[in-house]
mmCIF file of the N, C-alpha and C atoms, coordinates in Angstrom:
data_MODEL
# 
_entry.id   MODEL 
# 
loop_
_atom_site.group_PDB 
_atom_site.id 
_atom_site.type_symbol 
_atom_site.label_atom_id 
_atom_site.label_alt_id 
_atom_site.label_comp_id 
_atom_site.label_asym_id 
_atom_site.label_entity_id 
_atom_site.label_seq_id 
_atom_site.pdbx_PDB_ins_code 
_atom_site.Cartn_x 
_atom_site.Cartn_y 
_atom_site.Cartn_z 
_atom_site.occupancy 
_atom_site.B_iso_or_equiv 
_atom_site.pdbx_formal_charge 
_atom_site.auth_seq_id 
_atom_site.auth_comp_id 
_atom_site.auth_asym_id 
_atom_site.auth_atom_id 
_atom_site.pdbx_PDB_model_num 
ATOM 1   N N  . UNK A 1 1  ? 9.436  5.920  33.747 1.00 0.00 ? 1  UNK A N  1 
ATOM 2   C CA . UNK A 1 1  ? 8.514  5.043  33.067 1.00 0.00 ? 1  UNK A CA 1 
ATOM 3   C C  . UNK A 1 1  ? 7.129  5.149  33.683 1.00 0.00 ? 1  UNK A C  1 
ATOM 4   N N  . UNK A 1 2  ? 7.055  4.991  35.011 1.00 0.00 ? 2  UNK A N  1 
ATOM 5   C CA . UNK A 1 2  ? 5.753  5.031  35.677 1.00 0.00 ? 2  UNK A CA 1 
ATOM 6   C C  . UNK A 1 2  ? 5.056  6.369  35.478 1.00 0.00 ? 2  UNK A C  1 
ATOM 7   N N  . UNK A 1 3  ? 5.831  7.441  35.491 1.00 0.00 ? 3  UNK A N  1 
ATOM 8   C CA . UNK A 1 3  ? 5.246  8.771  35.297 1.00 0.00 ? 3  UNK A CA 1 
ATOM 9   C C  . UNK A 1 3  ? 4.640  8.897  33.893 1.00 0.00 ? 3  UNK A C  1 
ATOM 10  N N  . UNK A 1 4  ? 5.326  8.398  32.897 1.00 0.00 ? 4  UNK A N  1 
ATOM 11  C CA . UNK A 1 4  ? 4.808  8.443  31.524 1.00 0.00 ? 4  UNK A CA 1 
ATOM 12  C C  . UNK A 1 4  ? 3.528  7.625  31.408 1.00 0.00 ? 4  UNK A C  1 
ATOM 13  N N  . UNK A 1 5  ? 3.488  6.477  32.061 1.00 0.00 ? 5  UNK A N  1 
ATOM 14  C CA . UNK A 1 5  ? 2.288  5.636  32.025 1.00 0.00 ? 5  UNK A CA 1 
ATOM 15  C C  . UNK A 1 5  ? 1.137  6.321  32.748 1.00 0.00 ? 5  UNK A C  1 
ATOM 16  N N  . UNK A 1 6  ? 1.427  6.959  33.870 1.00 0.00 ? 6  UNK A N  1 
ATOM 17  C CA . UNK A 1 6  ? 0.383  7.697  34.590 1.00 0.00 ? 6  UNK A CA 1 
ATOM 18  C C  . UNK A 1 6  ? -0.187 8.821  33.729 1.00 0.00 ? 6  UNK A C  1 
ATOM 19  N N  . UNK A 1 7  ? 0.665  9.537  33.016 1.00 0.00 ? 7  UNK A N  1 
ATOM 20  C CA . UNK A 1 7  ? 0.196  10.603 32.127 1.00 0.00 ? 7  UNK A CA 1 
ATOM 21  C C  . UNK A 1 7  ? -0.657 10.028 31.003 1.00 0.00 ? 7  UNK A C  1 
ATOM 22  N N  . UNK A 1 8  ? -0.246 8.887  30.468 1.00 0.00 ? 8  UNK A N  1 
ATOM 23  C CA . UNK A 1 8  ? -1.018 8.224  29.414 1.00 0.00 ? 8  UNK A CA 1 
ATOM 24  C C  . UNK A 1 8  ? -2.394 7.819  29.944 1.00 0.00 ? 8  UNK A C  1 
ATOM 25  N N  . UNK A 1 9  ? -2.426 7.221  31.130 1.00 0.00 ? 9  UNK A N  1 
ATOM 26  C CA . UNK A 1 9  ? -3.693 6.776  31.717 1.00 0.00 ? 9  UNK A CA 1 
ATOM 27  C C  . UNK A 1 9  ? -4.623 7.942  32.028 1.00 0.00 ? 9  UNK A C  1 
ATOM 28  N N  . UNK A 1 10 ? -4.043 9.090  32.350 1.00 0.00 ? 10 UNK A N  1 
ATOM 29  C CA . UNK A 1 10 ? -4.840 10.282 32.664 1.00 0.00 ? 10 UNK A CA 1 
ATOM 30  C C  . UNK A 1 10 ? -5.202 11.065 31.403 1.00 0.00 ? 10 UNK A C  1 
ATOM 31  N N  . UNK A 1 11 ? -4.884 10.510 30.227 1.00 0.00 ? 11 UNK A N  1 
ATOM 32  C CA . UNK A 1 11 ? -5.116 11.186 28.940 1.00 0.00 ? 11 UNK A CA 1 
ATOM 33  C C  . UNK A 1 11 ? -4.392 12.524 28.851 1.00 0.00 ? 11 UNK A C  1 
ATOM 34  N N  . UNK A 1 12 ? -3.239 12.601 29.506 1.00 0.00 ? 12 UNK A N  1 
ATOM 35  C CA . UNK A 1 12 ? -2.451 13.832 29.453 1.00 0.00 ? 12 UNK A CA 1 
ATOM 36  C C  . UNK A 1 12 ? -1.293 13.716 28.471 1.00 0.00 ? 12 UNK A C  1 
ATOM 37  N N  . UNK A 1 13 ? -1.088 12.517 27.924 1.00 0.00 ? 13 UNK A N  1 
ATOM 38  C CA . UNK A 1 13 ? -0.136 12.343 26.829 1.00 0.00 ? 13 UNK A CA 1 
ATOM 39  C C  . UNK A 1 13 ? -0.596 11.159 25.987 1.00 0.00 ? 13 UNK A C  1 
ATOM 40  N N  . UNK A 1 14 ? -0.170 11.151 24.746 1.00 0.00 ? 14 UNK A N  1 
ATOM 41  C CA . UNK A 1 14 ? -0.595 10.119 23.797 1.00 0.00 ? 14 UNK A CA 1 
ATOM 42  C C  . UNK A 1 14 ? 0.311  8.896  23.877 1.00 0.00 ? 14 UNK A C  1 
ATOM 43  N N  . UNK A 1 15 ? -0.111 7.853  23.184 1.00 0.00 ? 15 UNK A N  1 
ATOM 44  C CA . UNK A 1 15 ? 0.706  6.650  23.094 1.00 0.00 ? 15 UNK A CA 1 
ATOM 45  C C  . UNK A 1 15 ? 2.003  6.930  22.339 1.00 0.00 ? 15 UNK A C  1 
ATOM 46  N N  . UNK A 1 16 ? 1.993  7.931  21.486 1.00 0.00 ? 16 UNK A N  1 
ATOM 47  C CA . UNK A 1 16 ? 3.207  8.327  20.777 1.00 0.00 ? 16 UNK A CA 1 
ATOM 48  C C  . UNK A 1 16 ? 4.158  9.136  21.642 1.00 0.00 ? 16 UNK A C  1 
ATOM 49  N N  . UNK A 1 17 ? 3.619  9.902  22.564 1.00 0.00 ? 17 UNK A N  1 
ATOM 50  C CA . UNK A 1 17 ? 4.435  10.768 23.422 1.00 0.00 ? 17 UNK A CA 1 
ATOM 51  C C  . UNK A 1 17 ? 4.975  10.024 24.648 1.00 0.00 ? 17 UNK A C  1 
ATOM 52  N N  . UNK A 1 18 ? 4.200  9.090  25.184 1.00 0.00 ? 18 UNK A N  1 
ATOM 53  C CA . UNK A 1 18 ? 4.596  8.379  26.409 1.00 0.00 ? 18 UNK A CA 1 
ATOM 54  C C  . UNK A 1 18 ? 5.965  7.705  26.307 1.00 0.00 ? 18 UNK A C  1 
ATOM 55  N N  . UNK A 1 19 ? 6.267  6.990  25.208 1.00 0.00 ? 19 UNK A N  1 
ATOM 56  C CA . UNK A 1 19 ? 7.592  6.365  25.151 1.00 0.00 ? 19 UNK A CA 1 
ATOM 57  C C  . UNK A 1 19 ? 8.732  7.376  25.079 1.00 0.00 ? 19 UNK A C  1 
ATOM 58  N N  . UNK A 1 20 ? 8.474  8.527  24.474 1.00 0.00 ? 20 UNK A N  1 
ATOM 59  C CA . UNK A 1 20 ? 9.509  9.565  24.419 1.00 0.00 ? 20 UNK A CA 1 
ATOM 60  C C  . UNK A 1 20 ? 9.809  10.072 25.823 1.00 0.00 ? 20 UNK A C  1 
ATOM 61  N N  . UNK A 1 21 ? 8.763  10.236 26.624 1.00 0.00 ? 21 UNK A N  1 
ATOM 62  C CA . UNK A 1 21 ? 8.953  10.686 28.003 1.00 0.00 ? 21 UNK A CA 1 
ATOM 63  C C  . UNK A 1 21 ? 9.671  9.631  28.840 1.00 0.00 ? 21 UNK A C  1 
ATOM 64  N N  . UNK A 1 22 ? 9.392  8.360  28.543 1.00 0.00 ? 22 UNK A N  1 
ATOM 65  C CA . UNK A 1 22 ? 9.974  7.262  29.311 1.00 0.00 ? 22 UNK A CA 1 
ATOM 66  C C  . UNK A 1 22 ? 11.355 6.844  28.808 1.00 0.00 ? 22 UNK A C  1 
ATOM 67  N N  . UNK A 1 23 ? 11.727 7.315  27.610 1.00 0.00 ? 23 UNK A N  1 
ATOM 68  C CA . UNK A 1 23 ? 13.029 6.958  27.054 1.00 0.00 ? 23 UNK A CA 1 
ATOM 69  C C  . UNK A 1 23 ? 13.081 5.548  26.492 1.00 0.00 ? 23 UNK A C  1 
ATOM 70  N N  . UNK A 1 24 ? 11.924 5.073  26.000 1.00 0.00 ? 24 UNK A N  1 
ATOM 71  C CA . UNK A 1 24 ? 11.864 3.744  25.392 1.00 0.00 ? 24 UNK A CA 1 
ATOM 72  C C  . UNK A 1 24 ? 11.184 3.862  24.029 1.00 0.00 ? 24 UNK A C  1 
ATOM 73  N N  . UNK A 1 25 ? 11.135 2.764  23.292 1.00 0.00 ? 25 UNK A N  1 
ATOM 74  C CA . UNK A 1 25 ? 10.454 2.784  22.000 1.00 0.00 ? 25 UNK A CA 1 
ATOM 75  C C  . UNK A 1 25 ? 8.955  2.620  22.198 1.00 0.00 ? 25 UNK A C  1 
ATOM 76  N N  . UNK A 1 26 ? 8.215  2.934  21.156 1.00 0.00 ? 26 UNK A N  1 
ATOM 77  C CA . UNK A 1 26 ? 6.758  2.761  21.212 1.00 0.00 ? 26 UNK A CA 1 
ATOM 78  C C  . UNK A 1 26 ? 6.410  1.293  21.435 1.00 0.00 ? 26 UNK A C  1 
ATOM 79  N N  . UNK A 1 27 ? 7.180  0.397  20.794 1.00 0.00 ? 27 UNK A N  1 
ATOM 80  C CA . UNK A 1 27 ? 6.914  -1.035 20.946 1.00 0.00 ? 27 UNK A CA 1 
ATOM 81  C C  . UNK A 1 27 ? 7.164  -1.463 22.384 1.00 0.00 ? 27 UNK A C  1 
ATOM 82  N N  . UNK A 1 28 ? 8.208  -0.914 23.010 1.00 0.00 ? 28 UNK A N  1 
ATOM 83  C CA . UNK A 1 28 ? 8.501  -1.246 24.410 1.00 0.00 ? 28 UNK A CA 1 
ATOM 84  C C  . UNK A 1 28 ? 7.347  -0.830 25.314 1.00 0.00 ? 28 UNK A C  1 
ATOM 85  N N  . UNK A 1 29 ? 6.857  0.391  25.130 1.00 0.00 ? 29 UNK A N  1 
ATOM 86  C CA . UNK A 1 29 ? 5.797  0.866  26.019 1.00 0.00 ? 29 UNK A CA 1 
ATOM 87  C C  . UNK A 1 29 ? 4.516  0.079  25.790 1.00 0.00 ? 29 UNK A C  1 
ATOM 88  N N  . UNK A 1 30 ? 4.249  -0.323 24.548 1.00 0.00 ? 30 UNK A N  1 
ATOM 89  C CA . UNK A 1 30 ? 3.064  -1.140 24.290 1.00 0.00 ? 30 UNK A CA 1 
ATOM 90  C C  . UNK A 1 30 ? 3.183  -2.489 25.006 1.00 0.00 ? 30 UNK A C  1 
ATOM 91  N N  . UNK A 1 31 ? 4.372  -3.073 24.996 1.00 0.00 ? 31 UNK A N  1 
ATOM 92  C CA . UNK A 1 31 ? 4.590  -4.334 25.712 1.00 0.00 ? 31 UNK A CA 1 
ATOM 93  C C  . UNK A 1 31 ? 4.382  -4.153 27.213 1.00 0.00 ? 31 UNK A C  1 
ATOM 94  N N  . UNK A 1 32 ? 4.911  -3.065 27.752 1.00 0.00 ? 32 UNK A N  1 
ATOM 95  C CA . UNK A 1 32 ? 4.787  -2.799 29.188 1.00 0.00 ? 32 UNK A CA 1 
ATOM 96  C C  . UNK A 1 32 ? 3.324  -2.592 29.570 1.00 0.00 ? 32 UNK A C  1 
ATOM 97  N N  . UNK A 1 33 ? 2.603  -1.811 28.766 1.00 0.00 ? 33 UNK A N  1 
ATOM 98  C CA . UNK A 1 33 ? 1.178  -1.591 29.039 1.00 0.00 ? 33 UNK A CA 1 
ATOM 99  C C  . UNK A 1 33 ? 0.427  -2.919 28.996 1.00 0.00 ? 33 UNK A C  1 
ATOM 100 N N  . UNK A 1 34 ? 0.736  -3.739 28.026 1.00 0.00 ? 34 UNK A N  1 
ATOM 101 C CA . UNK A 1 34 ? 0.084  -5.041 27.894 1.00 0.00 ? 34 UNK A CA 1 
ATOM 102 C C  . UNK A 1 34 ? 0.377  -5.925 29.107 1.00 0.00 ? 34 UNK A C  1 
ATOM 103 N N  . UNK A 1 35 ? 1.634  -5.945 29.546 1.00 0.00 ? 35 UNK A N  1 
ATOM 104 C CA . UNK A 1 35 ? 2.024  -6.745 30.708 1.00 0.00 ? 35 UNK A CA 1 
ATOM 105 C C  . UNK A 1 35 ? 1.295  -6.289 31.969 1.00 0.00 ? 35 UNK A C  1 
ATOM 106 N N  . UNK A 1 36 ? 0.990  -5.005 32.047 1.00 0.00 ? 36 UNK A N  1 
ATOM 107 C CA . UNK A 1 36 ? 0.291  -4.452 33.216 1.00 0.00 ? 36 UNK A CA 1 
ATOM 108 C C  . UNK A 1 36 ? -1.228 -4.507 33.061 1.00 0.00 ? 36 UNK A C  1 
ATOM 109 N N  . UNK A 1 37 ? -1.684 -5.059 31.942 1.00 0.00 ? 37 UNK A N  1 
ATOM 110 C CA . UNK A 1 37 ? -3.120 -5.179 31.723 1.00 0.00 ? 37 UNK A CA 1 
ATOM 111 C C  . UNK A 1 37 ? -3.803 -3.866 31.390 1.00 0.00 ? 37 UNK A C  1 
ATOM 112 N N  . UNK A 1 38 ? -3.034 -2.911 30.878 1.00 0.00 ? 38 UNK A N  1 
ATOM 113 C CA . UNK A 1 38 ? -3.561 -1.591 30.530 1.00 0.00 ? 38 UNK A CA 1 
ATOM 114 C C  . UNK A 1 38 ? -3.946 -1.594 29.058 1.00 0.00 ? 38 UNK A C  1 
ATOM 115 N N  . UNK A 1 39 ? -5.224 -1.288 28.758 1.00 0.00 ? 39 UNK A N  1 
ATOM 116 C CA . UNK A 1 39 ? -5.640 -1.270 27.353 1.00 0.00 ? 39 UNK A CA 1 
ATOM 117 C C  . UNK A 1 39 ? -4.938 -0.171 26.566 1.00 0.00 ? 39 UNK A C  1 
ATOM 118 N N  . UNK A 1 40 ? -4.660 -0.471 25.309 1.00 0.00 ? 40 UNK A N  1 
ATOM 119 C CA . UNK A 1 40 ? -3.996 0.482  24.426 1.00 0.00 ? 40 UNK A CA 1 
ATOM 120 C C  . UNK A 1 40 ? -5.036 1.081  23.499 1.00 0.00 ? 40 UNK A C  1 
ATOM 121 N N  . UNK A 1 41 ? -5.161 2.396  23.559 1.00 0.00 ? 41 UNK A N  1 
ATOM 122 C CA . UNK A 1 41 ? -6.093 3.091  22.680 1.00 0.00 ? 41 UNK A CA 1 
ATOM 123 C C  . UNK A 1 41 ? -5.311 3.641  21.500 1.00 0.00 ? 41 UNK A C  1 
ATOM 124 N N  . UNK A 1 42 ? -5.736 3.273  20.300 1.00 0.00 ? 42 UNK A N  1 
ATOM 125 C CA . UNK A 1 42 ? -5.029 3.692  19.096 1.00 0.00 ? 42 UNK A CA 1 
ATOM 126 C C  . UNK A 1 42 ? -5.918 4.616  18.284 1.00 0.00 ? 42 UNK A C  1 
ATOM 127 N N  . UNK A 1 43 ? -5.371 5.763  17.925 1.00 0.00 ? 43 UNK A N  1 
ATOM 128 C CA . UNK A 1 43 ? -6.057 6.706  17.048 1.00 0.00 ? 43 UNK A CA 1 
ATOM 129 C C  . UNK A 1 43 ? -5.863 6.208  15.621 1.00 0.00 ? 43 UNK A C  1 
ATOM 130 N N  . UNK A 1 44 ? -6.962 5.882  14.965 1.00 0.00 ? 44 UNK A N  1 
ATOM 131 C CA . UNK A 1 44 ? -6.875 5.290  13.620 1.00 0.00 ? 44 UNK A CA 1 
ATOM 132 C C  . UNK A 1 44 ? -6.109 6.164  12.637 1.00 0.00 ? 44 UNK A C  1 
ATOM 133 N N  . UNK A 1 45 ? -6.266 7.466  12.699 1.00 0.00 ? 45 UNK A N  1 
ATOM 134 C CA . UNK A 1 45 ? -5.563 8.333  11.754 1.00 0.00 ? 45 UNK A CA 1 
ATOM 135 C C  . UNK A 1 45 ? -4.057 8.276  11.989 1.00 0.00 ? 45 UNK A C  1 
ATOM 136 N N  . UNK A 1 46 ? -3.641 8.186  13.248 1.00 0.00 ? 46 UNK A N  1 
ATOM 137 C CA . UNK A 1 46 ? -2.214 8.053  13.535 1.00 0.00 ? 46 UNK A CA 1 
ATOM 138 C C  . UNK A 1 46 ? -1.702 6.704  13.049 1.00 0.00 ? 46 UNK A C  1 
ATOM 139 N N  . UNK A 1 47 ? -2.499 5.671  13.210 1.00 0.00 ? 47 UNK A N  1 
ATOM 140 C CA . UNK A 1 47 ? -2.063 4.344  12.807 1.00 0.00 ? 47 UNK A CA 1 
ATOM 141 C C  . UNK A 1 47 ? -1.805 4.276  11.308 1.00 0.00 ? 47 UNK A C  1 
ATOM 142 N N  . UNK A 1 48 ? -2.669 4.884  10.516 1.00 0.00 ? 48 UNK A N  1 
ATOM 143 C CA . UNK A 1 48 ? -2.486 4.891  9.068  1.00 0.00 ? 48 UNK A CA 1 
ATOM 144 C C  . UNK A 1 48 ? -1.202 5.630  8.717  1.00 0.00 ? 48 UNK A C  1 
ATOM 145 N N  . UNK A 1 49 ? -0.978 6.783  9.335  1.00 0.00 ? 49 UNK A N  1 
ATOM 146 C CA . UNK A 1 49 ? 0.244  7.546  9.084  1.00 0.00 ? 49 UNK A CA 1 
ATOM 147 C C  . UNK A 1 49 ? 1.481  6.741  9.476  1.00 0.00 ? 49 UNK A C  1 
ATOM 148 N N  . UNK A 1 50 ? 1.413  6.059  10.616 1.00 0.00 ? 50 UNK A N  1 
ATOM 149 C CA . UNK A 1 50 ? 2.549  5.260  11.064 1.00 0.00 ? 50 UNK A CA 1 
ATOM 150 C C  . UNK A 1 50 ? 2.814  4.096  10.117 1.00 0.00 ? 50 UNK A C  1 
ATOM 151 N N  . UNK A 1 51 ? 1.761  3.446  9.636  1.00 0.00 ? 51 UNK A N  1 
ATOM 152 C CA . UNK A 1 51 ? 1.934  2.343  8.697  1.00 0.00 ? 51 UNK A CA 1 
ATOM 153 C C  . UNK A 1 51 ? 2.524  2.835  7.380  1.00 0.00 ? 51 UNK A C  1 
ATOM 154 N N  . UNK A 1 52 ? 2.093  3.999  6.924  1.00 0.00 ? 52 UNK A N  1 
ATOM 155 C CA . UNK A 1 52 ? 2.665  4.574  5.704  1.00 0.00 ? 52 UNK A CA 1 
ATOM 156 C C  . UNK A 1 52 ? 4.155  4.846  5.885  1.00 0.00 ? 52 UNK A C  1 
ATOM 157 N N  . UNK A 1 53 ? 4.520  5.399  7.039  1.00 0.00 ? 53 UNK A N  1 
ATOM 158 C CA . UNK A 1 53 ? 5.928  5.701  7.313  1.00 0.00 ? 53 UNK A CA 1 
ATOM 159 C C  . UNK A 1 53 ? 6.749  4.414  7.374  1.00 0.00 ? 53 UNK A C  1 
ATOM 160 N N  . UNK A 1 54 ? 6.209  3.392  8.021  1.00 0.00 ? 54 UNK A N  1 
ATOM 161 C CA . UNK A 1 54 ? 6.910  2.112  8.106  1.00 0.00 ? 54 UNK A CA 1 
ATOM 162 C C  . UNK A 1 54 ? 7.079  1.495  6.723  1.00 0.00 ? 54 UNK A C  1 
ATOM 163 N N  . UNK A 1 55 ? 6.041  1.556  5.913  1.00 0.00 ? 55 UNK A N  1 
ATOM 164 C CA . UNK A 1 55 ? 6.104  1.024  4.551  1.00 0.00 ? 55 UNK A CA 1 
ATOM 165 C C  . UNK A 1 55 ? 7.204  1.715  3.756  1.00 0.00 ? 55 UNK A C  1 
ATOM 166 N N  . UNK A 1 56 ? 7.281  3.038  3.861  1.00 0.00 ? 56 UNK A N  1 
ATOM 167 C CA . UNK A 1 56 ? 8.314  3.793  3.140  1.00 0.00 ? 56 UNK A CA 1 
ATOM 168 C C  . UNK A 1 56 ? 9.708  3.397  3.606  1.00 0.00 ? 56 UNK A C  1 
ATOM 169 N N  . UNK A 1 57 ? 9.893  3.240  4.937  1.00 0.00 ? 57 UNK A N  1 
ATOM 170 C CA . UNK A 1 57 ? 11.207 2.855  5.460  1.00 0.00 ? 57 UNK A CA 1 
ATOM 171 C C  . UNK A 1 57 ? 11.611 1.477  4.941  1.00 0.00 ? 57 UNK A C  1 
ATOM 172 N N  . UNK A 1 58 ? 10.664 0.538  4.935  1.00 0.00 ? 58 UNK A N  1 
ATOM 173 C CA . UNK A 1 58 ? 10.974 -0.812 4.454  1.00 0.00 ? 58 UNK A CA 1 
ATOM 174 C C  . UNK A 1 58 ? 11.281 -0.820 2.961  1.00 0.00 ? 58 UNK A C  1 
ATOM 175 N N  . UNK A 1 59 ? 10.545 -0.009 2.195  1.00 0.00 ? 59 UNK A N  1 
ATOM 176 C CA . UNK A 1 59 ? 10.810 0.085  0.755  1.00 0.00 ? 59 UNK A CA 1 
ATOM 177 C C  . UNK A 1 59 ? 12.200 0.663  0.505  1.00 0.00 ? 59 UNK A C  1 
ATOM 178 N N  . UNK A 1 60 ? 12.575 1.686  1.254  1.00 0.00 ? 60 UNK A N  1 
ATOM 179 C CA . UNK A 1 60 ? 13.894 2.313  1.084  1.00 0.00 ? 60 UNK A CA 1 
ATOM 180 C C  . UNK A 1 60 ? 15.024 1.334  1.386  1.00 0.00 ? 60 UNK A C  1 
ATOM 181 N N  . UNK A 1 61 ? 14.788 0.433  2.324  1.00 0.00 ? 61 UNK A N  1 
ATOM 182 C CA . UNK A 1 61 ? 15.802 -0.551 2.680  1.00 0.00 ? 61 UNK A CA 1 
ATOM 183 C C  . UNK A 1 61 ? 15.769 -1.769 1.765  1.00 0.00 ? 61 UNK A C  1 
ATOM 184 N N  . UNK A 1 62 ? 14.827 -1.771 0.808  1.00 0.00 ? 62 UNK A N  1 
ATOM 185 C CA . UNK A 1 62 ? 14.716 -2.900 -0.105 1.00 0.00 ? 62 UNK A CA 1 
ATOM 186 C C  . UNK A 1 62 ? 14.085 -4.128 0.519  1.00 0.00 ? 62 UNK A C  1 
ATOM 187 N N  . UNK A 1 63 ? 13.401 -3.936 1.641  1.00 0.00 ? 63 UNK A N  1 
ATOM 188 C CA . UNK A 1 63 ? 12.786 -5.062 2.330  1.00 0.00 ? 63 UNK A CA 1 
ATOM 189 C C  . UNK A 1 63 ? 11.326 -5.269 1.954  1.00 0.00 ? 63 UNK A C  1 
ATOM 190 N N  . UNK A 1 64 ? 10.792 -4.340 1.172  1.00 0.00 ? 64 UNK A N  1 
ATOM 191 C CA . UNK A 1 64 ? 9.396  -4.428 0.763  1.00 0.00 ? 64 UNK A CA 1 
ATOM 192 C C  . UNK A 1 64 ? 9.287  -3.925 -0.664 1.00 0.00 ? 64 UNK A C  1 
ATOM 193 N N  . UNK A 1 65 ? 8.625  -4.686 -1.485 1.00 0.00 ? 65 UNK A N  1 
ATOM 194 C CA . UNK A 1 65 ? 8.424  -4.268 -2.872 1.00 0.00 ? 65 UNK A CA 1 
ATOM 195 C C  . UNK A 1 65 ? 7.118  -3.512 -2.974 1.00 0.00 ? 65 UNK A C  1 
ATOM 196 N N  . UNK A 1 66 ? 7.143  -2.334 -3.568 1.00 0.00 ? 66 UNK A N  1 
ATOM 197 C CA . UNK A 1 66 ? 5.900  -1.584 -3.757 1.00 0.00 ? 66 UNK A CA 1 
ATOM 198 C C  . UNK A 1 66 ? 5.182  -2.128 -4.977 1.00 0.00 ? 66 UNK A C  1 
ATOM 199 N N  . UNK A 1 67 ? 3.864  -2.104 -4.899 1.00 0.00 ? 67 UNK A N  1 
ATOM 200 C CA . UNK A 1 67 ? 3.093  -2.630 -6.033 1.00 0.00 ? 67 UNK A CA 1 
ATOM 201 C C  . UNK A 1 67 ? 2.341  -1.538 -6.742 1.00 0.00 ? 67 UNK A C  1 
# 
C-alpha cells in the first residue's frame, strides 16, 4: 500500500493504477489518501470515461433509467 502511494505522490503512477498495485479498490485508495491528508488529482477526461462506464453498469443492472 505505502509503495503504491509513494509512486502516486511521485507522479510515477496514476490514481487508477495505484489501487491495482496496492490490491485495493479505487474507492479504498481515495479514502486512504484522504485520511492521510493527501490531495487527489483527477484527470477530467478519465473522470468522464469512468462516469460513463458506471452509468452503463447501473443501467445494465436496472438501477438507473436512461433518458
